[in-house]
N, C-alpha and C positions, 0 to 999 in steps of 0.2 A: 472769549465766545465772538467772535466780531460778528457786526449786522449790515449786512450787504446793501439794504435797501430794496430801491424798484429799482429793475433795470430792464434795456430791450436787448438782445443779441440779433441781429438778421445777416446772414451772410448769403444772397442769392445766387451767387456765380459758384458753381462746381468747377472744383479745382482739380487737375492730371499733373500732377509734376512726376519728372524722371528723367535721365539721361535716354535720348532714343523714344520720348514718348512721341516725336513730330510726326515718327510713321504710322502714326493711329489717326492723321487727320481726315484724310477721305471715310474713315467709319463715322467718325462724330459728327460730319456734314450729313451724313445720312441721316445718322440717329434724329439729328434736329430738322431732319425733313427739308433740307436745301437741295434743291438739284442747280441751280446756277449762281457762282457764287462772283462776290465782289470783293476782289483783293486788296484792302486798301495797306495802303505802305509808300516808304518817299524811295527819291531816286537813287538814293546811295547804295542803300540795302536790296537794291533791283539790280543795280552794277556791280557790287562784289557778290552775287549771285545765291545770298542767304534765302529772298524769296523763292527761288528756282530750286527750294530743297519742299517746298509745300508745294508748288504748282508738278514737282515730276509726280507727287503722290497722291494728286488729284487727276494729273491725266493717266495716271498708270489704272484709277477709278473711274476715269470716263466718263469727269466730271468737269462740266465747262465753266470755266471763269471767267471775268472781267476784272482788268487791272486801273487800280487809280493809282497815280502815285505822288499827284501834288498837295503834299504837308510839307511844311515849313515849319522849321522850330520851333516850337511853340505855337501851337495852331492858329490860322485863321478861319471864322465865318463862312468867310468867302468861297474857302476849300471845301469848308462841309456841305455848305450848299450845292457845291457843283459834284463831289462826290453823292449826293444824292439826287439830284439830278440823273446823274451816269445810272445811278442801282435801278433809277424806276425806269427809265427807257432802255435799260440792256436787259430788264424783268429780271434782274439777282433778287432769289429770295434771302439770300445768308452772306454775313460777311468775314470775311476773317480780315485780320487786323494783326499786321505783325510787325513790330518795329517797335522804340521805344516810347515813351507816355507820350508825344503829342499824335506818336499812327494812332495809338492806341485808343486816347483821346478824342479823334477824329475818327474810328471807324466806327465809335460806341455813337457820336453823335450823328455819325450820316444816317445812322439804323434808326435814330428817334426822329428827323426829320425827312427821312422819306415815309413816314408813319403818321406826323401831324403837319399842324397847318402853322403859316404867318414864319417868320425868323429864330434865331435859336438865342437871341438874347433874349425874348420873353420867355423861356424858361429859365432863364439864370435865377438862382438859389435857389432851397435846394425842397424837394415834393410841390413846385408846380406841376398842376395835372397833365397830364401826358400819357398818350396811346402807347402800349410797350411796340418797339422796333419790331423788325426783323431780327431772327437769332443774329449774335454776335458770339462770335471763338476768339479769344484776344491771346497772341502771341507772345511774350516781351521775349523781345532781344538786348532790354537793359533791365541790369538789378537795381532799381532804383524809385520807380513813382509808384509802383504796383497798380496801376489802371486796369490793369488784366482782373482786379480782382475790388476795386474800390466803387464806390456810388457813384463817382465825380466823375466831369473832365471838364478841364479848365480850356478855356476858350480868349483868343483875343481878335481882339478888329484895332489894329493896330494903325489904323490911319488919324482914327478919333482916341490913341492912347489910353484905351482902355482894355481891361480883360475880367473875365468873370467865371465862378462856375458854375457850372450846370448842376443839381446832384437830386438824385432818390432812384428808387428800385428800378427805374425804367432807364436807369444811365448804367444798368451791371450789363459786364459780359454774360454770355449764358454759361461759356465752359473759358476755364482760365485754362491756358494749354500750356505748361511751363519745363524746358525743355534747356538744361544749363548748357548742352551742346552749341546751342544762338549763339550764346552771349562772350566766350571763349575770346571771340575776335575784338572785342570790345577796347579801344586804346586806356592807357594808364588814365589819363584825364579825365575821362568819359566814366566811369570805371567809380573812379575819386569822388565825383561831384554827384552820380546817382546813387552810391551807396551812402552818401550824408543824407540826400535826401531819404533815402529807407529808414535811418538810423531815427533822421528829424522825425519821420511819421511815428516810429517806436517808440519814442522817448516823450514827444510832445502829448500823445495820446494818454502816457503811463504818469506821468506829474499834472495831468490838469486836472479840470475839477469834473469833471465829468466820467472818472473812469472806470469801470467795472471791473468783477473779479474775471469774465472771458478775456476782455480786452487786455489785460493786464498780464494774462496767462500768455498770451498771444506775442503783447508787446516785452516781454522778460523775455524769450525763446527768439526772437527777432534781437536785441540789443546782444545778447552772448553769441548768436551769430556772425554777428558784426564785430564784435570785439575779439572772436577769434580769427576771422578769416577778411576782412577787408585791405589789411595792407598786402596780403597774401596775393589777394584777387588782382590791385595794382600793380604789387611789383614782383611778382612771382613767374616762374618757366613755366611751368605744367601745373595752370591752376584749377583741373577741371572740379578738383573737390573743393574749393575758395569760390569760383562760379558759382557752384551749385549751392554752399552755403547762403552764398548773397542773393542769387535770386528765393530763392525762400524767403530769406531775411526780409526780402522787398513784400510775396506776399501776404506774407504773417501781415508786418505792418498795417497793410492797408486793410486787411480784415479788422485789427484790431483799430484802428480810427477811423471807419467806421462808422460808428455809433456815436463817438464821442467826442468828432473833430480834432483840433489841435490844436495850436495857441500864437505863439507872436509871430514865432519866426517866420509864420505862414501867413499871418497876417499881413504883415512888411511884405511879402515873399511877393502879392501881389500887384501893389502900384511899383515896386522897383520891378517888377519885370515888366507892366505896363508903360511905366513912363523913364525909366532909365534903361529900359529892353537888356536887364540882364537875366541869363540866361537863369530857369529857377534852380536848377541844381547848384550852379556858384553860386547863390545868394542865397540861399540855404545854409551855404557850407560857413560863408564867411560870418551869418547871424549867431547859426548856433548856441557856438560856444556866450556870447555874449548874451544872449537869452536867457540862456542858463544861469549869469551869474545873478543875472536881474531877479532870475525864479525862485532861486535857493530857498528862500527865506519862505519862500510861501508852502513850500513842502521837503521838506528836510529830509525828512527818512525814504523816501523815496529818492534823492538826489543819494543819500547814501546807501540804497542799494543798488546804485547803477555805478558806482562807484566797486560794490563788490562783485558787479558782473563783470565789470572791465578790468579785474585783477589786481585793485589797488585792498591791501593790506588791512583794514578798517575795525580789524578786534581792537584794537588799543586807543582807537579814538573816539573822541566825542562824536557825537551825532554830528553837528555842524562842521567839525574839522573833515568828519568821513564825507559829510555833502559837500564841502571844496571840493574834495577828491574829485569825484564825480565830474565836477565841471571842468579839473583839470586833466583825467583822460582824457576826455573828448575833447580836449581843446590841444591836446598831445596826438591826437588820431589825425584832426585836422592839417597840423603840422606833418608827420609820419608821411599821408599822403600825398602833401602836396597840395591839397585844396587849393584854390582861393580865398584870402584873407582882408581883402580891402574893398570897399564901394565905391572908392576913388579909383583905384584901376578904372572903372565901368566909365568912367566922367562924371559920379556924383559929386554933386559938392554943398558946402552949409544953408546955402540960402535956397535949397530944395527943398530939406530933410521936412521942415513943418507942412508942406502939401501934402510931402508924404506921408506922414503922419496921421494926417487927419485924415487921407483916405481909409488907410489903416484901419483907422478906430470904428470905421461900418464893417468890419469881418466880424463872421458868427464864430469868430476863434479868441474872440476877443476875452468873450462873458464867462468862455473855462476858463481861461488862462489860470493857473495857479495862484500869481501875485496879481491883485487889479492894477492895470496902469491907464496912466491917462495919456493924452496926445506927447506931454512934454517928455512921459520917462521913454515914449517910442523914440522920438527924435535926439534924445541922450541913448540910446542901443544904436542908433544909427548913429553918429556922430564918434563914439568909442570905434566904430569899426571904418568909419574913413580911411 
């Protein structure tokens, strides 16, 4: 009989999942009390007609909307404040964010800053008191960040080379509207790195010290879906089934890590993103196998279970060999999907590593990592990824 201890699991976001569910968006706006909608997206999605699929439904329902497209990859605080100003000046009372993690994080942040004073950096960290913003409907077009179900948004100030997470129940979407039809056109490379981010969310939550039964169940299912379908989503021809699996994996992984935090890959991803300007999914793809190698001894039974989830035949293996096979399976996946491998390709050099490691040590993800880590350990992990 195992004893599960004390834990809290909360998922403030309602999740609506399924092919064609975008058709319900106007009805959901009405249910959430919205009259005039701020649509947050980026210029690419606006140009390729993805956003039109939302505005068409809103127009049919005669729901007014205002567009905000000033979102960069790895979103800027300045964009958040510009969006909040537009929301207030145009008297919008609901946000629909449609895009990848950067867009969804921006939409959630715009909502927050439209109802709270000061600068968004003052709300950095977990659970800094804040008023609720306007309702947010998050519509992911990538299967990766899970921002639609996450209690976090990650914001950059590129001039200062800083990047911070803003987390808490006030940073959630009210509705995650997950329609896999929208992710079918995502190109192979973006599909690959987004999928690795989703896997890292499920996996780092699963092996860390704060893991708990509800999160574990979500992580296991999420990893199963990734193991089954990420290759097909990246390389396949008619990939709706695989895309659907990956979108579900991404959303479930976010629900898993909300109460548990993550681990070293995500601790390191913040300074590498801020200082070396490496896109989040890229840096996670590079780091995850090496972080797993470091962490194996901290939780061998979970790593052995990961091997099993990825189809390794572990029954005849010792636990330790099975655990190593779990690392090998993820390493093989990175190769198979042609995800990035080396920090050096992004201009990271040995002399940068100490400062990056010291900054990563300030992350809340360090304390829950399955193996205790020092700055020197982090330098070693990054050096092996150069």
